[in-house]
Backbone bond lengths (Angstrom), bond angles and torsions (degrees), N, CA, C in turn:
res aa  C-N    CA-C-N  psi(-1)  N-CA   C-N-CA  omega(-1)  CA-C   N-CA-C  phi
1 M - - - 1.420 - - 1.525 107.49 -
2 G 1.297 114.46 134.11 1.451 118.54 177.98 1.512 110.92 -155.08
3 Q 1.312 115.55 158.06 1.457 120.84 -179.08 1.522 109.61 -141.54
4 L 1.296 115.90 140.93 1.455 122.05 177.17 1.525 107.97 -119.81
5 I 1.335 116.46 119.81 1.458 121.32 178.81 1.525 107.05 -94.97
6 L 1.328 115.78 108.41 1.458 120.49 -176.45 1.524 112.01 -80.06
7 N 1.324 116.82 -40.59 1.461 122.12 172.42 1.524 108.12 -156.77
8 E 1.326 118.17 -169.74 1.465 121.82 -175.68 1.531 112.60 -61.26
9 N 1.322 117.00 -28.38 1.462 120.91 -173.31 1.525 115.00 -108.43
10 F 1.301 119.77 -11.62 1.465 120.95 -171.57 1.528 111.60 -129.12
11 R 1.340 115.91 127.59 1.465 122.64 178.87 1.516 109.87 -134.11
12 V 1.310 116.61 148.11 1.455 122.98 174.62 1.524 107.94 -131.08
13 G 1.325 116.04 142.09 1.453 119.42 -178.34 1.513 112.26 -142.49
14 Y 1.319 114.79 164.51 1.463 121.47 178.87 1.527 108.42 -142.90
15 A 1.325 116.09 141.17 1.461 120.77 177.55 1.527 109.04 -142.00
16 Y 1.314 115.73 145.29 1.463 122.12 176.29 1.519 108.03 -125.76
17 D 1.313 116.55 130.42 1.460 122.73 -179.91 1.522 108.17 -110.22
18 A 1.338 116.66 109.88 1.462 121.48 -179.68 1.526 109.93 -86.67
19 T 1.310 116.83 135.74 1.456 122.08 178.47 1.518 109.81 -80.91
20 T 1.330 116.95 129.17 1.470 121.04 -178.94 1.523 112.45 -118.25
21 S 1.323 117.18 5.41 1.467 119.75 -179.40 1.522 110.55 -100.67
22 E 1.321 116.66 -170.37 1.463 122.24 -177.47 1.524 113.36 -71.96
23 I 1.312 119.03 -10.31 1.468 119.98 -178.78 1.533 112.15 -83.49
24 T 1.326 117.66 12.41 1.472 119.80 178.34 1.521 112.33 -61.37
25 T 1.303 117.50 -20.54 1.472 119.40 176.35 1.526 110.91 -71.85
26 E 1.322 117.39 -22.04 1.470 121.96 -179.40 1.525 112.75 -95.88
27 T 1.317 117.13 -31.42 1.460 120.79 -177.79 1.526 109.84 -144.92
28 S 1.297 116.04 149.53 1.465 119.31 179.99 1.522 111.87 -105.95
29 G 1.331 117.99 2.98 1.454 121.52 -179.67 1.513 110.88 129.99
30 S 1.316 116.58 -173.89 1.463 120.07 179.52 1.524 110.04 -138.31
31 H 1.316 115.27 151.81 1.457 122.97 178.20 1.523 108.32 -113.43
32 E 1.325 117.05 142.44 1.457 121.81 177.15 1.524 109.27 -133.10
33 I 1.312 115.61 139.27 1.461 121.87 175.88 1.519 107.51 -121.11
34 L 1.323 116.76 130.22 1.452 122.69 -178.19 1.526 109.48 -113.87
35 V 1.321 115.74 131.01 1.462 121.84 173.01 1.523 106.26 -124.47
36 N 1.320 117.22 121.84 1.452 122.17 -175.57 1.523 108.74 -125.97
37 Y 1.327 116.30 123.13 1.460 121.43 176.09 1.517 108.65 -124.88
38 R 1.322 117.69 126.12 1.456 123.11 -178.32 1.523 109.31 -98.27
39 I 1.325 115.53 128.30 1.459 121.64 177.57 1.518 108.07 -107.97
40 K 1.313 117.05 121.75 1.458 121.02 177.38 1.525 108.95 -87.48
41 L 1.330 116.12 129.67 1.453 121.57 179.43 1.530 109.16 -93.55
42 R 1.310 117.48 123.24 1.463 121.78 -176.46 1.529 112.23 -72.53
43 N 1.312 117.41 -36.20 1.466 120.84 -175.74 1.525 112.51 -84.77
44 Y 1.301 117.82 -2.62 1.451 121.48 179.95 1.516 108.78 -82.10
45 K 1.350 118.11 126.83 1.461 121.70 -174.82 1.516 112.94 -64.31
46 K 1.312 116.33 -38.83 1.452 121.74 -179.09 1.512 108.59 -112.49
47 D 1.319 118.67 132.69 1.464 121.75 179.00 1.531 108.90 -79.26
48 P 1.339 118.48 108.90 1.468 119.53 -178.63 1.527 110.91 -70.38
49 Q 1.304 116.95 137.19 1.450 121.76 179.16 1.520 109.52 -85.91
50 C 1.314 116.70 135.39 1.456 120.84 176.18 1.526 108.66 -76.48
51 P 1.320 117.08 137.65 1.478 118.69 176.93 1.523 110.83 -70.60
52 V 1.296 116.62 150.16 1.456 121.54 177.19 1.521 107.24 -88.81
53 Y 1.314 117.82 123.56 1.455 121.66 -175.70 1.501 112.32 -80.38
54 F 1.334 117.85 -38.28 1.460 121.21 177.31 1.494 109.97 -159.14
């Protein structure tokens, strides 16, 4: 699992899930790609904080 913060509003991440059970003969794991873009709303009184995923 890893994440690259390109700037205040844009993040990209990657994660690999390795299978450790008996179904390894059917699957070798899964890959995930995360793209996160934060949009700041000007008319919103309070600036909501984005949660940190990892």
